[in-house]
C-alpha positions as CSV (number, residue, x, y, z in Angstrom):
1,X,20.1,1.9,4.8
2,X,19.8,-2.0,4.4
3,X,17.6,-4.2,6.8
4,X,15.6,-5.4,3.7
5,X,15.7,-1.4,2.8
6,X,13.9,-1.1,5.7
7,X,11.2,-3.5,5.6
8,X,10.7,-2.3,1.6
9,X,10.2,1.4,2.7
10,X,8.1,0.3,5.7
11,X,6.1,-2.2,4.0
12,X,5.8,0.9,1.0
13,X,5.4,3.2,4.0
14,X,3.5,1.2,6.5
15,X,1.6,-0.1,3.4
16,X,1.8,3.5,2.1
17,X,3.6,3.1,-1.2
18,X,6.7,1.7,-0.8
19,X,4.7,-2.7,3.3
20,X,-24.8,6.2,10.4
21,X,-26.1,7.7,7.2
22,X,-24.9,7.2,3.9
23,X,-26.0,9.7,1.3
24,X,-24.9,8.5,-1.9
25,X,-25.3,10.8,-5.3
26,X,-29.3,11.0,-6.0
27,X,-29.4,12.3,-2.2
28,X,-30.9,8.8,-1.1
29,X,-29.6,7.6,2.6
30,X,-29.3,4.2,4.0
31,X,-28.0,3.4,7.8
32,X,-24.8,2.0,8.9
33,X,-23.4,1.4,12.3
34,X,-20.7,3.3,13.9
35,X,-17.2,1.6,12.3
36,X,-14.7,4.2,13.4
37,X,-11.7,3.1,15.2
38,X,-12.2,6.4,17.2
39,X,-14.9,7.1,20.0
40,X,-18.2,8.9,18.6
41,X,-18.8,12.4,19.7
42,X,-22.7,13.0,20.4
43,X,-21.9,16.9,19.7
44,X,-21.8,15.8,16.0
45,X,-23.8,14.5,13.2
46,X,-22.2,12.2,11.0
47,X,-23.2,11.6,7.3
48,X,-21.7,9.4,4.9
49,X,-21.4,11.1,1.1
50,X,-20.5,10.3,-2.4
51,X,-19.2,12.5,-4.9
52,X,-16.7,12.0,-7.8
53,X,-13.5,13.5,-8.9
54,X,-12.7,15.0,-12.6
55,X,-11.2,11.8,-13.8
56,X,-14.6,10.0,-13.0
57,X,-13.8,8.2,-9.8
58,X,-16.5,8.0,-7.5
59,X,-15.2,8.9,-3.8
60,X,-16.9,8.0,-0.5
61,X,-16.3,10.3,2.4
62,X,-17.8,10.8,5.9
63,X,-19.4,14.6,6.4
64,X,-19.0,15.8,10.3
65,X,-21.8,18.7,11.1
66,X,-21.9,20.2,14.5
67,X,-25.1,18.7,16.4
68,X,-26.9,22.1,16.6
69,X,-25.5,23.7,13.2
70,X,-28.2,25.9,11.7
71,X,-28.4,25.1,8.2
72,X,-29.6,28.6,7.3
73,X,-26.0,30.0,7.8
74,X,-22.9,29.1,6.1
75,X,-20.3,27.5,8.0
76,X,-16.5,27.0,7.0
77,X,-15.4,23.5,5.8
78,X,-12.6,21.6,5.9
79,X,-11.7,18.4,3.7
80,X,-9.4,15.8,5.7
81,X,-7.4,12.7,4.2
82,X,-4.5,10.2,5.0
83,X,-2.2,8.9,6.4
84,X,-1.0,7.2,3.5
85,X,-2.8,3.7,3.4
86,X,-5.2,4.3,5.7
87,X,-9.2,5.0,5.4
88,X,-11.6,7.5,6.7
89,X,-12.2,5.6,9.8
90,X,-9.0,6.1,11.3
91,X,-7.1,9.2,11.7
92,X,-8.7,11.5,9.1
93,X,-12.3,10.6,10.6
94,X,-10.9,11.5,14.1
95,X,-9.5,15.2,12.7
96,X,-12.8,15.5,10.7
97,X,-15.0,15.0,13.9
98,X,-12.8,16.9,16.2
99,X,-12.6,19.8,14.1
100,X,-16.5,19.7,13.5
101,X,-17.1,19.8,17.4
102,X,-14.8,23.1,17.0
103,X,-17.4,24.5,14.6
104,X,-16.4,23.4,11.0
105,X,-18.0,21.5,8.5
106,X,-15.5,18.7,7.7
107,X,-15.4,15.9,5.2
108,X,-12.9,12.7,5.7
109,X,-12.7,11.0,2.3
110,X,-11.1,7.8,1.0
111,X,-8.7,8.6,-1.5
112,X,-9.2,6.8,-5.1
113,X,-8.9,3.3,-5.5
114,X,-8.8,2.6,-1.5
115,X,-11.4,2.1,1.1
116,X,-15.0,2.7,-0.1
117,X,-14.1,5.1,-2.9
118,X,-13.8,3.6,-6.4
119,X,-11.4,3.0,-9.1
120,X,-11.3,-0.2,-11.1
121,X,-7.9,-1.3,-10.3
122,X,-7.9,-1.5,-6.4
123,X,-4.7,-0.4,-3.8
124,X,-3.0,1.7,-6.1
125,X,-1.9,5.8,-5.6
126,X,-1.2,8.3,-7.9
127,X,0.6,11.6,-7.5
128,X,-1.9,13.2,-9.9
129,X,-5.2,11.8,-9.0
130,X,-4.7,11.9,-5.3
131,X,-3.9,15.3,-5.4
132,X,-7.0,15.7,-7.5
133,X,-9.1,14.1,-4.9
134,X,-8.4,17.0,-2.5
135,X,-9.7,19.4,-5.3
136,X,-13.1,17.1,-5.8
137,X,-13.8,17.0,-2.1
138,X,-13.5,21.0,-2.3
139,X,-16.0,20.5,-5.4
140,X,-18.2,18.6,-3.4
141,X,-18.2,21.0,-0.2
142,X,-19.2,24.2,-2.4
143,X,-22.2,22.3,-3.4
144,X,-23.5,22.5,0.1
145,X,-25.8,24.8,1.0
146,X,-24.5,25.5,4.6
147,X,-21.0,25.9,3.5
148,X,-19.0,29.0,3.1
149,X,-17.2,28.7,-0.6
150,X,-14.8,31.2,0.1
151,X,-13.7,29.5,3.4
152,X,-12.6,25.8,2.5
153,X,-9.4,24.7,3.9
154,X,-8.0,21.1,3.9
155,X,-5.9,18.9,6.0
156,X,-3.6,15.9,4.5
157,X,-2.3,13.7,7.3
158,X,0.9,11.8,6.8
159,X,1.7,11.0,3.0
160,X,-1.5,12.9,2.4
161,X,0.2,16.3,3.9
162,X,2.5,16.3,1.0
163,X,-0.9,16.0,-1.4
164,X,-2.2,18.6,0.2
165,X,0.5,21.2,-0.3
166,X,0.4,20.1,-4.1
167,X,-3.4,20.6,-3.9
168,X,-2.7,23.9,-2.4
169,X,-0.4,24.8,-4.8
170,X,-3.1,24.0,-7.8
171,X,-6.2,24.9,-6.4
172,X,-6.8,28.8,-5.5
173,X,-10.0,27.8,-3.7
174,X,-7.9,26.3,-0.9
175,X,-7.6,29.2,1.4
176,X,-5.9,27.6,4.2
177,X,-3.8,24.1,4.5
178,X,-2.7,21.9,7.3
179,X,-0.1,19.2,6.9
180,X,0.3,16.9,10.0
181,X,3.5,14.7,10.5
182,X,3.8,15.0,6.5
183,X,5.6,12.4,4.4
184,X,6.6,13.8,0.5
185,X,5.6,10.2,-0.8
186,X,7.6,11.1,-4.0
187,X,10.6,11.9,-2.5
188,X,11.1,9.2,0.0
189,X,10.2,7.1,-2.8
190,X,12.7,8.4,-5.5
191,X,15.6,8.6,-2.8
192,X,14.8,6.4,0.2
193,X,14.8,7.8,4.0
194,X,16.9,10.6,4.3
195,X,17.8,10.8,0.9
196,X,20.3,7.9,1.2
197,X,19.5,6.2,-2.3
198,X,19.4,9.7,-4.1
199,X,21.1,8.0,-7.0
200,X,20.5,7.2,-11.1
201,X,21.9,3.7,-10.0
202,X,19.4,2.9,-7.0
203,X,16.3,4.4,-8.7
204,X,17.3,2.4,-11.8
205,X,16.9,-1.2,-9.9
206,X,13.8,0.2,-8.2
207,X,12.1,0.7,-11.8
208,X,13.3,-2.3,-13.1
209,X,12.1,-4.4,-9.9
210,X,8.5,-2.6,-10.5
211,X,8.6,-3.1,-14.2
212,X,9.3,-6.8,-14.1
213,X,6.6,-7.5,-11.1
214,X,4.5,-5.3,-14.1
215,X,5.1,-8.2,-16.5
216,X,4.1,-11.0,-13.9
217,X,1.0,-8.9,-12.6
218,X,-0.3,-8.6,-16.3
219,X,0.6,-12.0,-17.0
220,X,-1.0,-13.2,-14.0
221,X,-4.3,-11.3,-14.4
222,X,-3.9,-9.7,-11.1
223,X,-1.5,-7.5,-8.7
224,X,1.1,-8.6,-6.5
225,X,0.7,-6.9,-2.8
226,X,3.9,-5.4,-1.4
227,X,2.4,-6.1,2.4
228,X,0.9,-3.7,5.0
229,X,2.6,-3.1,8.5
230,X,4.2,-6.4,9.4
231,X,2.7,-9.1,11.3
232,X,5.0,-9.7,13.4
233,X,7.7,-7.2,14.6
234,X,11.2,-8.4,14.3
235,X,13.6,-8.0,17.2
236,X,15.8,-5.2,15.3
237,X,12.4,-3.6,14.1
238,X,13.2,0.4,14.2
239,X,10.9,2.4,16.4
240,X,8.8,4.1,13.7
241,X,7.8,0.6,12.3
242,X,7.0,-0.5,16.0
243,X,4.7,2.8,16.5
244,X,3.1,2.0,13.1
245,X,2.1,-1.7,14.7
246,X,0.9,-0.2,17.3
247,X,-1.4,2.0,15.8
248,X,-2.5,-0.8,12.5
249,X,-2.3,-4.1,13.9
250,X,-3.8,-3.6,17.3
251,X,-7.3,-2.4,18.5
252,X,-6.0,0.9,18.6
253,X,-6.3,1.6,15.0
254,X,-6.9,-1.7,12.9
255,X,-9.8,-0.9,10.2
256,X,-10.4,-4.1,8.1
257,X,-10.5,-1.7,4.7
258,X,-7.1,-0.1,5.6
259,X,-4.0,-1.1,3.5
260,X,-1.7,-0.4,6.3
261,X,-3.9,-2.9,8.8
262,X,-3.7,-5.6,5.8
263,X,-1.8,-6.4,2.6
264,X,-0.9,-3.0,1.8
265,X,-0.4,-1.4,-1.7
266,X,0.1,-2.9,-5.1
267,X,3.9,-4.0,-5.3
268,X,4.0,-1.5,-8.9
269,X,1.8,1.4,-7.5
270,X,5.1,3.3,-6.3
271,X,6.4,3.1,-9.9
272,X,4.9,7.0,-10.6
273,X,6.2,8.4,-7.8
274,X,9.6,8.3,-8.7
275,X,9.6,10.5,-11.4
276,X,6.6,13.0,-10.2
277,X,7.9,15.3,-7.8
278,X,5.0,16.6,-5.8
279,X,6.1,19.6,-4.0
280,X,8.1,21.5,-6.9
281,X,5.8,24.3,-7.1
282,X,5.3,24.7,-3.1
283,X,7.4,27.8,-3.3
284,X,4.1,29.4,-5.3
285,X,1.4,28.6,-3.1
286,X,0.0,32.3,-2.1
287,X,-2.4,30.8,0.6
288,X,-1.8,30.2,4.3
289,X,-0.2,26.7,5.0
290,X,0.9,25.1,8.5
291,X,2.9,22.4,9.2
292,X,2.7,20.3,12.1
293,X,5.2,17.6,13.1
294,X,6.7,15.8,16.3
295,X,10.1,16.3,17.5
296,X,10.8,13.0,17.5
297,X,9.6,11.5,14.3
298,X,11.7,9.9,12.2
299,X,9.6,11.9,9.0
300,X,10.3,15.3,10.7
301,X,12.9,16.1,8.0
302,X,9.9,16.4,5.6
303,X,8.1,19.0,7.0
304,X,11.4,21.1,7.9
305,X,12.5,21.0,4.2
306,X,9.1,21.5,2.9
307,X,9.0,25.0,5.0
308,X,12.1,26.2,3.7
309,X,10.2,25.9,0.2
310,X,7.5,28.1,1.3
311,X,7.4,31.6,1.0
312,X,5.4,34.7,2.6
313,X,4.4,35.5,6.0
314,X,1.3,33.0,6.4
315,X,3.5,29.9,6.6
316,X,4.1,28.2,9.8
317,X,6.0,25.0,10.7
318,X,4.9,23.9,14.6
319,X,7.1,21.1,16.2
320,X,5.5,19.2,18.8
321,X,7.7,18.3,22.0
322,X,8.2,15.1,22.5
323,X,5.8,13.8,19.9
324,X,6.2,10.8,17.3
325,X,5.1,10.7,13.8
326,X,2.3,8.5,15.1
327,X,1.4,10.3,17.8
328,X,-0.1,13.1,15.3
329,X,-2.2,10.1,13.9
330,X,-4.6,9.9,17.1
331,X,-3.1,11.1,20.3
332,X,-5.5,13.9,21.7
333,X,-2.7,15.4,24.1
334,X,0.0,15.9,21.4
335,X,-2.5,16.8,18.2
336,X,-2.5,20.4,18.6
337,X,-6.1,21.0,17.8
338,X,-6.5,24.4,19.7
339,X,-3.4,25.8,16.9
340,X,-5.1,24.1,14.0
341,X,-8.4,25.6,15.0
342,X,-7.0,29.2,15.3
343,X,-5.2,28.6,12.2
344,X,-8.1,28.2,10.0
345,X,-10.1,30.7,12.1
346,X,-7.5,33.5,11.0
347,X,-6.5,32.6,7.6
348,X,-10.7,31.6,6.0
349,X,-11.5,35.0,6.9
């Protein structure tokens, strides 16, 4: 698995670990323009909100609601995040807007330390804190008078698909979970793609490199960045790197706050992921789980292996014919929204 370790695991996974209205906490509002990479659906209302997680980090999200909803009624709700190193104005917002168009109250949010969300150190990820971010989104949704707190689900995209499964294993309030084009970030960080570096020597070398960088960072008083998606595609770039480039580095998906579109995560951000496997309790999830992955995705094995761990008759794996990993970021012809809608409707009764 050389080729500069596939561009340091594709820009630390495309910059992801290993390359309207604004509603603030006091209920006040301020106007802002449309800042998403996808087209606005006029049948959906969009409101920016602020809430906090159990660690005291302030999180910022976009709340999407059907335009003609009756706020005297109770609606099912869905929290959405991902891909890893993306922001809510990209893929997660697209999913949230579409599900709101289908009758759900949805919340696309920036994880801790990224995008518009808080956290004193920027551009870092944590398997614990980022799992908690999903539960914090559930916390917030339960406070909305027009949300049925017994009908809350989550969607995790790419690296946040793994976080979503971990959240489902922890948070019994989550009634249904969709993981789309999922990465298990702890597995790929610790083992490399397809587990080719699953050995103690390789992990030691990775730890040693990042700990040396910690020393440098602390002395410098700043954090070196791993780099997002490559600015110039090498001639030998793997197809999935080309796909990341086509999304994050072009008008199709570029956003100024996206780590993947710009300088990526802090180089040392991946350190804690080596020792903390997030799917180890996946077999204990009792709520419904739907895994969606592209037939031609380089990452397909993550969903297939995760599915093997899941137990019970309310677990599903859906493989989309001909789809790549990035197709499930924004390709409306490939993302199975009809299936996702049906899944939530059935399992959040």
